[in-house]
N, C-alpha and C positions, 0 to 999 in steps of 0.2 A: 252158830247164831247164839251168843250171849241172849239169856234170860233174862227178864225185869226180875226177880227174882235176888240174878246175885247182881246185878248195878244197885240194888236196892239197898246190900251187904253197904255200900261204896258212900252213897246221900244219908243215912242213919236210919234212923230205927221208925219203924212206926205205919201206920196204913198212910200218912202222906209223901212217902218214902218213895212207897214200894207204886203210888199213885204217878211220882211224879218219874220212877224208873221204866214204866208202861207206857206212858208218854214219850219219853228218849226213844226207848228200842222200838216205839214206832214210826219216830220219824228216822230214825237210822237206819232200817229197814225201807223204807222210800229213798232213800238216797244213796246209801253204799251200795258200790258197783266196784267186788273185790275182783283184784286181778290179779297176776306174779308173773314174772319168769322164773327162770331156775335153770343151775345147770351141775355140773358135777366133775372132777377134774381131780387128778394122781396127786398125792400133797410130797410136797419137796423140804427137806430139810438138806441147808448148802450152808456154809460157812456162818453158824448162825441164825442162818435166815432161816423163816418158814412162811411157803408160798405158795400157792395154787397154779398146778405147769400151766404150763405158754400163757397165764392171763398173769395180769399189773398187779391181782390179790396177793399182799402180802399178809400175814399177820401179828400182828406186835404186841409184844405182854405176856404175863407170866401164866396170867388166866390162861387164857386161849391157847398157850404153850399146854399146859397142863389139861387142859380138856383133849388135845388131838395128840395125848402122848404115844396112846396105841393106837391109832388112825393109820391110815395107809393111802386116804383120799378125800378129799370134802365136798359138802351138797352146800351149795351155794344160792339163795335167792334175794329179791327185790317183792314186797309184796303190798298195795297200796289198797286202800277203801276207795278212790276217785276225788278228783276236785270238786266233786258236785257238795260232796258231805262236808268241806270246810267253807262253800259259800251259803252252805244251809247255818253252820256256826254265826259265822260272821254277822247272817241276816238276825240272827236270832239275839243276837246281842244288842242289835239298837233293840229290841221289842220283850225281850226276855232273859233276863240275863242268870236267874236261879235255871230255866229250861236249855241253857245255850251250855253253861256248864255240866248237866246229866249229859247234854247229847254232845258234848263234846268228849267226856268221860266213856259215854257208850262207846262210840268211834273208835276212839283208843282199843278198847275191850275187844271189839266187833272185829277188827284189820287183826288182833293179836290170838283171836279166836283161828281165826281163817289161815295164818301159822301156823296155827296148830296141825288145820285136817293138813295142810300141803306135810306138816313132817311126819303127821301117822301114814299118808300114803306113801311119800320115800319110802319107811321105815316096813312095810308089808312088802315093796317092790324087793327091797335088800333083803330081806328077810330068806324069800324066793328062794336067794342066790348064797344063801350062807351068810351072810354078812347083816352087820347092825349100825346103827345110825348109834350117835350122841343127842343128848336136849343140844338144842339153836344156842346161837350167841350171836348179839346184835354188838357193833360199834358204838363207843359210849357208855358200854358195861363195863365193869372190874376197868381194869388197866387198858382194855384196848382202844384205841385214841379214836375219836369221833370224827376224824377228820379221817378215814378209811372208806366215811360211807358215798366217796369219789367213788372210788375205783371198786367198788362193789357196781355201782352206775354203769362206768366207765364198760367193765369186765361182763357188764348181764345186757350194755344194750339197752339200758333201763331209761334213758331219756327218750328215745326212737320209741318204742313199746310203750311203756306205761306212760312218757310222760315225766318222767322224774326230775329232779331240778335242784340244787342246791341254792342257802340262800350265801352269804358273805361269811355267814359265821358258821354255817356249817348245817345246816339242818335242813330235811327235806321237803318239799313242797310238792302234791299235798303232802298234808302236816301228817296225816295217816296213814304214814309208810314206815314201813320195816327193813328194812337191810339184816341178813343175817347168815351165819356156816354151822355145819354142823360137819362133825366126824366122822366117817364112815372106816369103819374097821370090823377084823375077821373074826373077834373075840364073840362067843355067844351069849358072854351074860349080861345082861342086862345094866344099862350103863345109869345111874345113879344120878337126878338131878340134881339131890341134894349137897352130894359132896363136894361137885364142880361149881356150886354156884356163890357165889364172890360174896354174899349175904350171911354165908351157913354158919355164922361165928355167933351170928345179933339177932337171928332168926326164931322167933318163938311160935312159930307154924301160924303165918300168916294165912292171908283167903284164899295166897296162892294154890294152897293145900286142897283148898275145897273143888280147884276146877280140873285135877289131874285125873 
């Protein structure tokens, strides 16, 4: 769960930002219903293509290729905070735009935090088998096409189990939904999050480091 102190860093400085953050956290706490569908598959390299065996998932782009370079399999999932949070944000836009903004931001961080939990649990399971997990990578990040989200939904049947659908522009509904993949490898070394980050050349030690 995201704390008000962390959220306040995105909202400004001082007591007003913290009060707004606390209110937003309470609102999201009441409405967010985080759920996920997860799976894993062998990673196949064939004719210049990179894909998850026996699925429609194909991983395009140099960034994801670099992330999965030393991996034998992939772990992938869709996770959502649910439709109720979307409804809350739309209602607040009619009555309190400032709070709507804070709740929208909080809900996004909330589902990211839930994804962190999924990732940590999977990493723990893998380590018991002498395996390890890269950081996760999502569609639309770096040069991985946003359109790939449709394949994640199909492969995981996330439309059936989570009610996730796509807009014509390729955005997922509910809006606070994440599709992601992480590589599974046999190396015992710790995968460096920064080494495979697409912002590694411009990062100045941003707020994401506070959450690691």
